[in-house]
C-alpha positions as CSV (number, residue, x, y, z in Angstrom):
1,M,0.0,0.0,0.0
2,D,1.2,3.5,-0.8
3,D,-0.5,5.4,2.1
4,A,-1.0,3.8,5.5
5,D,-3.7,6.3,6.2
6,D,-5.8,5.3,3.2
7,I,-8.6,3.4,5.0
8,Y,-10.1,2.3,1.6
9,M,-6.7,0.8,0.5
10,R,-7.0,2.2,-3.0
11,S,-3.4,2.9,-4.0
12,W,-0.8,0.1,-4.3
13,T,2.7,-0.3,-5.6
14,G,3.6,-3.6,-7.3
15,T,6.9,-5.0,-8.4
16,I,7.7,-7.4,-11.2
17,I,11.1,-9.0,-11.8
18,G,11.4,-9.7,-15.5
19,P,11.2,-13.4,-16.5
20,P,14.3,-15.4,-17.6
21,N,15.1,-15.9,-21.2
22,T,13.4,-12.7,-22.3
23,V,14.5,-9.1,-22.9
24,H,13.0,-8.4,-19.5
25,E,15.3,-10.8,-17.6
26,G,16.8,-9.2,-14.5
27,R,14.9,-6.0,-14.8
28,I,12.8,-4.7,-11.9
29,Y,9.5,-3.1,-12.9
30,Q,7.5,-0.9,-10.5
31,L,3.8,-0.4,-11.1
32,K,1.0,1.6,-9.6
33,L,-2.3,0.0,-9.1
34,F,-5.3,2.1,-8.2
35,C,-8.7,0.8,-7.1
36,D,-11.5,3.2,-7.6
37,T,-14.8,3.1,-5.6
38,D,-16.2,0.4,-7.7
39,Y,-13.4,-2.1,-7.0
40,P,-13.6,-5.1,-6.8
41,D,-16.5,-5.1,-9.2
42,K,-14.3,-3.2,-11.7
43,P,-10.6,-3.7,-12.2
44,P,-7.9,-1.4,-10.8
45,T,-6.0,0.8,-13.2
46,V,-2.5,-0.4,-13.7
47,R,0.4,1.7,-14.8
48,F,4.1,1.0,-15.2
49,Q,6.3,3.6,-13.5
50,A,9.0,3.5,-16.2
51,R,8.8,2.9,-19.9
52,V,8.4,-0.7,-21.0
53,N,7.7,-2.0,-24.5
54,M,4.8,-4.5,-24.3
55,T,1.8,-4.9,-26.6
56,C,-0.6,-4.3,-23.8
57,V,1.0,-1.1,-22.5
58,N,0.4,2.4,-23.8
59,Q,3.8,3.8,-24.8
60,E,2.8,7.4,-23.9
61,T,1.3,6.8,-20.4
62,G,2.6,3.5,-19.2
63,M,-1.1,2.4,-18.6
64,V,-2.0,-1.3,-19.1
65,D,-4.8,-1.3,-21.7
66,P,-7.7,-3.5,-20.6
67,R,-8.6,-4.1,-24.3
68,R,-5.1,-5.7,-24.8
69,F,-4.7,-7.4,-21.4
70,P,-7.3,-10.1,-20.8
71,M,-7.1,-10.1,-17.0
72,L,-8.3,-6.5,-16.8
73,G,-10.6,-6.7,-19.9
74,N,-12.4,-9.8,-18.5
75,W,-12.2,-8.8,-14.9
76,K,-13.6,-11.1,-12.2
77,R,-14.0,-9.8,-8.7
78,E,-12.1,-12.8,-7.3
79,H,-8.9,-11.6,-9.0
80,T,-6.2,-10.1,-6.8
81,M,-3.4,-7.6,-7.2
82,E,-1.0,-10.5,-7.1
83,D,-2.9,-12.2,-10.0
84,I,-2.5,-9.1,-12.1
85,L,1.3,-8.9,-11.4
86,I,1.7,-12.7,-12.2
87,S,-0.3,-12.3,-15.4
88,L,1.7,-9.3,-16.5
89,K,4.9,-11.3,-15.9
90,K,3.6,-14.1,-18.0
91,E,2.7,-11.6,-20.7
92,M,6.4,-10.6,-20.8
93,S,7.2,-14.2,-21.8
94,T,4.7,-14.4,-24.7
95,P,6.1,-14.6,-28.2
96,Q,4.9,-11.1,-29.1
97,N,6.7,-9.5,-26.0
98,R,9.7,-11.6,-25.1
99,R,12.0,-10.1,-27.7
100,L,10.7,-6.5,-28.1
101,H,13.4,-3.9,-27.9
102,Q,13.3,-2.2,-24.5
103,P,14.2,1.3,-23.4
104,H,17.3,1.6,-21.3
105,E,16.5,0.6,-17.7
106,G,15.4,3.5,-15.6
107,S,15.1,5.8,-18.6
108,C,12.2,8.2,-19.3
109,A,10.0,7.6,-16.3
110,F,6.4,8.8,-16.7
111,H,5.2,11.8,-14.7
């Protein structure tokens, strides 16, 4: 959780360690997950803190696009923050993402 005083537990920080045998291997990715008032009926918004090249991530904002990321697009209230992070890590290993050229680590963080 980002704010210990947030009694609604809306803002979270997540970490993904890039999977082996991909261009993401050894990289550490920080993400922000935000749960609006309609969570858990609606998915949280998920945003990478630094630039990453993946088919489901908006290159301008770092937002994970629910239309391109099935876990958010087909959200079930049983899903957890951990499920989202695990699914994104698996997405990094898919044929369409595992070899995509990546920005230099730590470069061009989003504001």
